[in-house]
N, CA, C and O atoms as a MOPAC input file, in Angstrom:
PM7 MOZYME 1SCF
protein

 N    101.88700 1    73.06400 1    68.80700 1
 C    100.75500 1    72.97100 1    67.90000 1
 C    100.02000 1    71.65900 1    68.16900 1
 O    100.63900 1    70.60000 1    68.27700 1
 N     98.72000 1    71.74000 1    68.27400 1
 C     97.92300 1    70.54100 1    68.53200 1
 C     97.80200 1    69.70800 1    67.25400 1
 O     97.81300 1    70.23300 1    66.14100 1
 N     97.68600 1    68.40000 1    67.45100 1
 C     97.44600 1    67.52300 1    66.31000 1
 C     96.07900 1    67.80800 1    65.72000 1
 O     95.13300 1    68.13300 1    66.43900 1
 N     95.98700 1    67.68400 1    64.43400 1
 C     94.72900 1    67.90500 1    63.73200 1
 C     93.77100 1    66.76800 1    64.08200 1
 O     94.08800 1    65.60600 1    63.83000 1
 N     92.60800 1    67.07600 1    64.65600 1
 C     91.67100 1    66.01300 1    65.04300 1
 C     91.08800 1    65.28000 1    63.83800 1
 O     90.50100 1    64.20800 1    63.98900 1
 N     91.24500 1    65.84700 1    62.65300 1
 C     90.71500 1    65.19200 1    61.45800 1
 C     91.61700 1    64.06400 1    60.97200 1
 O     91.20800 1    63.25400 1    60.14000 1
 N     92.83500 1    64.01100 1    61.48600 1
 C     93.76700 1    62.95700 1    61.09700 1
 C     93.55800 1    61.77400 1    62.03900 1
 O     93.91400 1    61.83600 1    63.21500 1
 N     92.99300 1    60.72500 1    61.52500 1
 C     92.65700 1    59.55000 1    62.30900 1
 C     93.92600 1    58.76900 1    62.65100 1
 O     94.67000 1    58.36300 1    61.75900 1
 N     94.16600 1    58.56300 1    63.93700 1
 C     95.38600 1    57.86800 1    64.37400 1
 C     95.42300 1    56.41800 1    63.90400 1
 O     96.50200 1    55.88600 1    63.64400 1
 N     94.28000 1    55.77600 1    63.79100 1
 C     94.25200 1    54.40600 1    63.27300 1
 C     94.72900 1    54.37800 1    61.83200 1
 O     95.48400 1    53.48700 1    61.44400 1
 N     94.29300 1    55.34500 1    61.03800 1
 C     94.74700 1    55.43000 1    59.65000 1
 C     96.24500 1    55.71100 1    59.57600 1
 O     96.93200 1    55.20800 1    58.68800 1
 N     96.74400 1    56.51100 1    60.50600 1
 C     98.19000 1    56.77600 1    60.52800 1
 C     98.96300 1    55.50100 1    60.86200 1
 O    100.01300 1    55.24100 1    60.27400 1
 N     98.45300 1    54.71100 1    61.79600 1
 C     99.12900 1    53.45700 1    62.13800 1
 C     99.13600 1    52.51100 1    60.93600 1
 O    100.11800 1    51.80800 1    60.69900 1
 N     98.04400 1    52.49900 1    60.18500 1
 C     97.98100 1    51.67200 1    58.98000 1
 C     98.98000 1    52.18500 1    57.93600 1
 O     99.60300 1    51.39100 1    57.23100 1
 N     99.13200 1    53.49300 1    57.83900 1
 C    100.10100 1    54.08200 1    56.92100 1
 C    101.51800 1    53.67400 1    57.33700 1
 O    102.33200 1    53.30200 1    56.49200 1
 N    101.81100 1    53.74500 1    58.63700 1
 C    103.11400 1    53.32200 1    59.13300 1
 C    103.39700 1    51.87100 1    58.75100 1
 O    104.50400 1    51.54500 1    58.32200 1
 N    102.40600 1    51.00900 1    58.90500 1
 C    102.58300 1    49.58500 1    58.58300 1
 C    102.89100 1    49.40000 1    57.10200 1
 O    103.75400 1    48.59700 1    56.74600 1
 N    102.19600 1    50.13500 1    56.23600 1
 C    102.46500 1    50.04000 1    54.78900 1
 C    103.86000 1    50.53600 1    54.46300 1
 O    104.55400 1    49.95200 1    53.63100 1
 N    104.27100 1    51.60900 1    55.11500 1
 C    105.60400 1    52.16500 1    54.87600 1
 C    106.67400 1    51.17200 1    55.31400 1
 O    107.64700 1    50.95100 1    54.59400 1
 N    106.50300 1    50.58100 1    56.47800 1
 C    107.47800 1    49.60500 1    56.98400 1
 C    107.56300 1    48.41100 1    56.04000 1
 O    108.65700 1    47.91600 1    55.77000 1
 N    106.44400 1    47.94900 1    55.54400 1
 C    106.43000 1    46.82600 1    54.61000 1
 C    107.17500 1    47.17600 1    53.31800 1
 O    107.98800 1    46.38900 1    52.83300 1
 N    106.89800 1    48.35000 1    52.76900 1
 C    107.60300 1    48.79300 1    51.56000 1
 C    109.08700 1    48.98800 1    51.82400 1
 O    109.92000 1    48.65300 1    50.98200 1
 N    109.41800 1    49.52400 1    52.98100 1
 C    110.81300 1    49.75400 1    53.33800 1
 C    111.56600 1    48.43200 1    53.46600 1
 O    112.70500 1    48.31900 1    53.01500 1
 N    110.93100 1    47.43400 1    54.07900 1
 C    111.55400 1    46.11100 1    54.21300 1
 C    111.84900 1    45.52500 1    52.83200 1
 O    112.92100 1    44.96800 1    52.59400 1
 N    110.89500 1    45.65900 1    51.94800 1
 C    111.07500 1    45.14900 1    50.58000 1
 C    112.19500 1    45.89700 1    49.86700 1
 O    113.04300 1    45.28200 1    49.22000 1
 N    112.20000 1    47.20600 1    49.98100 1
 C    113.19800 1    48.03400 1    49.28500 1
 C    114.60800 1    47.78700 1    49.80900 1
 O    115.56300 1    47.76500 1    49.03300 1
 N    114.74500 1    47.60200 1    51.12200 1
 C    116.05700 1    47.39100 1    51.72100 1
 C    116.47300 1    45.92500 1    51.73400 1
 O    117.63800 1    45.60800 1    51.97700 1
 N    115.52700 1    45.03800 1    51.47400 1
 C    115.83000 1    43.61100 1    51.50400 1
 C    116.10900 1    43.11300 1    52.91200 1
 O    116.97800 1    42.26800 1    53.12600 1
 N    115.35800 1    43.64900 1    53.87100 1
 C    115.52800 1    43.25500 1    55.26900 1
 C    114.18000 1    42.80400 1    55.82100 1
 O    113.14400 1    42.96000 1    55.17400 1
 N    114.21300 1    42.25100 1    57.00800 1
 C    112.96900 1    41.83400 1    57.65800 1
 C    112.17500 1    43.02900 1    58.16400 1
 O    112.68200 1    44.14800 1    58.24800 1
 N    110.92200 1    42.76400 1    58.49800 1
 C    110.04700 1    43.83900 1    58.97200 1
 C    110.52900 1    44.44100 1    60.28800 1
 O    110.36200 1    45.63900 1    60.51700 1
 N    111.12000 1    43.63100 1    61.14500 1
 C    111.59900 1    44.14700 1    62.42000 1
 C    112.71900 1    45.16600 1    62.20300 1
 O    112.73400 1    46.22400 1    62.83300 1
 N    113.65300 1    44.84200 1    61.31100 1
 C    114.75300 1    45.78200 1    60.99500 1
 C    114.20100 1    47.02900 1    60.31300 1
 O    114.63000 1    48.14100 1    60.62100 1
 N    113.25800 1    46.85800 1    59.39500 1
 C    112.64900 1    48.00000 1    58.70000 1
 C    111.91900 1    48.89900 1    59.69500 1
 O    111.95300 1    50.12300 1    59.56600 1
 N    111.26200 1    48.30100 1    60.68400 1
 C    110.57000 1    49.06900 1    61.70800 1
 C    111.56300 1    49.91000 1    62.50200 1
 O    111.29500 1    51.07100 1    62.80900 1
 N    112.70900 1    49.32000 1    62.83300 1
 C    113.76200 1    50.03300 1    63.55200 1
 C    114.28100 1    51.20800 1    62.71600 1
 O    114.44100 1    52.31800 1    63.22400 1
 N    114.53900 1    50.95300 1    61.44700 1
 C    115.01600 1    52.01300 1    60.54800 1
 C    113.97300 1    53.13100 1    60.47800 1
 O    114.31000 1    54.31000 1    60.58800 1
 N    112.71500 1    52.75500 1    60.29600 1
 C    111.63700 1    53.72600 1    60.17600 1
 C    111.52900 1    54.60300 1    61.41900 1
 O    111.54300 1    55.82900 1    61.31300 1
 N    111.42100 1    53.98700 1    62.59400 1
 C    111.21100 1    54.74700 1    63.82000 1
 C    112.42500 1    55.58000 1    64.23300 1
 O    112.28800 1    56.51900 1    65.01700 1
 N    113.59200 1    55.25500 1    63.72400 1
 C    114.79700 1    56.02200 1    64.04600 1
 C    115.17200 1    57.02200 1    62.96300 1
 O    116.25000 1    57.61400 1    63.01500 1
 N    114.30700 1    57.21500 1    61.99300 1
 C    114.59900 1    58.15300 1    60.90200 1
 C    114.05900 1    59.55000 1    61.21500 1
 O    113.09000 1    59.71500 1    61.95500 1
 N    114.71900 1    60.54000 1    60.62700 1
 C    114.20500 1    61.90700 1    60.71700 1
 C    112.87100 1    62.00400 1    59.99000 1
 O    111.99600 1    62.77800 1    60.37900 1
 N    112.72500 1    61.22100 1    58.94100 1
 C    111.47900 1    61.23300 1    58.17300 1
 C    110.30200 1    60.85200 1    59.06400 1
 O    109.24100 1    61.47000 1    58.97500 1
 N    110.46800 1    59.85200 1    59.91800 1
 C    109.40400 1    59.47600 1    60.84800 1
 C    109.07600 1    60.64600 1    61.77900 1
 O    107.90800 1    60.91400 1    62.06100 1
 N    110.10800 1    61.33400 1    62.24900 1
 C    109.88900 1    62.47700 1    63.12700 1
 C    109.00900 1    63.52100 1    62.44000 1
 O    108.07500 1    64.05200 1    63.04200 1
 N    109.31700 1    63.80800 1    61.17900 1
 C    108.51800 1    64.78500 1    60.42900 1
 C    107.12300 1    64.24300 1    60.12600 1
 O    106.14400 1    64.98800 1    60.15800 1
 N    107.03400 1    62.96100 1    59.83500 1
 C    105.74700 1    62.33700 1    59.53700 1
 C    104.83200 1    62.36900 1    60.75700 1
 O    103.63300 1    62.61500 1    60.62700 1
 N    105.37900 1    62.12600 1    61.91800 1
 C    104.55300 1    62.08300 1    63.13000 1
 C    104.16000 1    63.47600 1    63.61100 1
 O    103.23300 1    63.62000 1    64.40700 1
 N    104.86100 1    64.49900 1    63.13300 1
 C    104.49300 1    65.87100 1    63.46900 1
 C    103.61100 1    66.40300 1    62.34100 1
 O    104.10200 1    66.73800 1    61.26200 1
 N    102.33100 1    66.47700 1    62.59600 1
 C    101.35300 1    66.77500 1    61.54900 1
 C    101.52100 1    68.16400 1    60.92900 1
 O    100.98900 1    68.42400 1    59.85000 1
 N    102.25300 1    69.05800 1    61.59800 1
 C    102.40600 1    70.39900 1    61.04500 1
 C    103.23000 1    70.41500 1    59.75400 1
 O    103.17000 1    71.37800 1    58.99000 1
 N    104.00300 1    69.34100 1    59.51100 1
 C    104.80300 1    69.25700 1    58.28400 1
 C    104.00500 1    68.70400 1    57.09800 1
 O    104.46300 1    68.76500 1    55.95700 1
 N    102.82600 1    68.17000 1    57.36800 1
 C    101.92200 1    67.64600 1    56.34000 1
 C    102.52900 1    66.50700 1    55.51500 1
 O    102.06400 1    66.23200 1    54.40900 1
 N    103.55100 1    65.85000 1    56.03500 1
 C    104.14100 1    64.72100 1    55.33400 1
 C    103.16600 1    63.55400 1    55.26500 1
 O    103.27500 1    62.70300 1    54.38200 1
 N    102.21500 1    63.51100 1    56.18900 1
 C    101.21100 1    62.43900 1    56.19000 1
 C    100.33900 1    62.48200 1    54.93300 1
 O     99.66000 1    61.50500 1    54.61900 1
 N    100.35300 1    63.59900 1    54.21900 1
 C     99.58700 1    63.71700 1    52.97800 1
 C    100.29600 1    63.08600 1    51.78400 1
 O     99.69200 1    62.89000 1    50.73000 1
 N    101.55800 1    62.77500 1    51.94900 1
 C    102.34700 1    62.21500 1    50.85300 1
 C    102.11200 1    60.70400 1    50.75800 1
 O    101.71900 1    60.05900 1    51.73000 1
 N    102.36000 1    60.16800 1    49.58400 1
 C    102.18300 1    58.74300 1    49.35200 1
 C    103.21400 1    57.90900 1    50.09300 1
 O    104.28800 1    58.39100 1    50.45200 1
 N    102.86700 1    56.66000 1    50.31100 1
 C    103.75400 1    55.74500 1    51.03500 1
 C    105.10000 1    55.58100 1    50.32200 1
 O    106.14700 1    55.60000 1    50.97000 1
 N    105.08200 1    55.42100 1    49.00700 1
 C    106.32100 1    55.23600 1    48.24200 1
 C    107.21100 1    56.47100 1    48.34300 1
 O    108.43300 1    56.35000 1    48.41900 1
 N    106.61100 1    57.64600 1    48.34300 1
 C    107.37800 1    58.88400 1    48.49100 1
 C    108.10400 1    58.89600 1    49.83700 1
 O    109.27900 1    59.25500 1    49.90900 1
 N    107.40900 1    58.50800 1    50.88900 1
 C    108.00200 1    58.50700 1    52.22600 1
 C    109.12800 1    57.48000 1    52.31300 1
 O    110.16300 1    57.74000 1    52.92600 1
 N    108.92500 1    56.31600 1    51.70200 1
 C    109.98400 1    55.30200 1    51.66900 1
 C    111.20100 1    55.85000 1    50.91700 1
 O    112.33700 1    55.64300 1    51.34300 1
 N    110.97000 1    56.53800 1    49.81600 1
 C    112.07300 1    57.16800 1    49.07300 1
 C    112.82300 1    58.16300 1    49.94800 1
 O    114.05200 1    58.22200 1    49.91200 1
 N    112.09400 1    58.93900 1    50.73000 1
 C    112.72300 1    59.91200 1    51.62400 1
 C    113.59400 1    59.21200 1    52.66900 1
 O    114.70000 1    59.66900 1    52.95700 1
 N    113.10700 1    58.11700 1    53.23300 1
 C    113.88900 1    57.36100 1    54.21600 1
 C    115.12300 1    56.77200 1    53.54400 1
 O    116.21400 1    56.80200 1    54.11400 1
 N    114.95900 1    56.24300 1    52.34800 1
 C    116.08200 1    55.66800 1    51.60500 1
 C    117.13700 1    56.73500 1    51.33100 1
 O    118.32900 1    56.48400 1    51.50700 1
 N    116.71100 1    57.92400 1    50.90300 1
 C    117.65400 1    59.02600 1    50.66200 1
 C    118.33900 1    59.45500 1    51.95200 1
 O    119.52800 1    59.77400 1    51.95800 1
 N    117.59300 1    59.46000 1    53.02500 1
 C    118.17200 1    59.80400 1    54.32400 1
 C    119.25900 1    58.80200 1    54.72500 1
 O    120.31500 1    59.18700 1    55.22600 1
 N    118.98900 1    57.52900 1    54.50000 1
 C    119.99400 1    56.49900 1    54.79600 1
 C    121.23700 1    56.68800 1    53.94800 1
 O    122.35200 1    56.53700 1    54.44700 1
 N    121.06700 1    57.01700 1    52.67500 1
 C    122.20900 1    57.24000 1    51.79500 1
 C    123.03000 1    58.44200 1    52.25200 1
 O    124.26000 1    58.39700 1    52.22500 1
 N    122.36700 1    59.50900 1    52.66800 1
 C    123.07700 1    60.70200 1    53.14200 1
 C    123.87100 1    60.41700 1    54.41800 1
 O    124.92400 1    61.01400 1    54.64300 1
 N    123.37100 1    59.51200 1    55.24400 1
 C    124.00500 1    59.21800 1    56.51400 1
 C    125.12100 1    58.19300 1    56.43400 1
 O    125.77300 1    57.90100 1    57.43600 1
 N    125.34300 1    57.64800 1    55.25400 1
 C    126.42100 1    56.64200 1    55.11800 1
 C    127.76300 1    57.30200 1    54.97300 1
 O    128.77800 1    56.61700 1    54.84800 1

């Protein structure tokens, strides 16, 4: 499935940055560690695949999903 051309990649990168910042705050870690957690999560995989429409969800919701994913994997 092709990416939706209406989804601006610059806006997605800005969304990623906000998510990483919120994730760092929530986990009490630095941005570099939060970035690693984010990019290695299943949630990121779904977020980057536009067919799942996760990009429509709020930043806090996505951070919650990553946090729940981390809890499930412990």
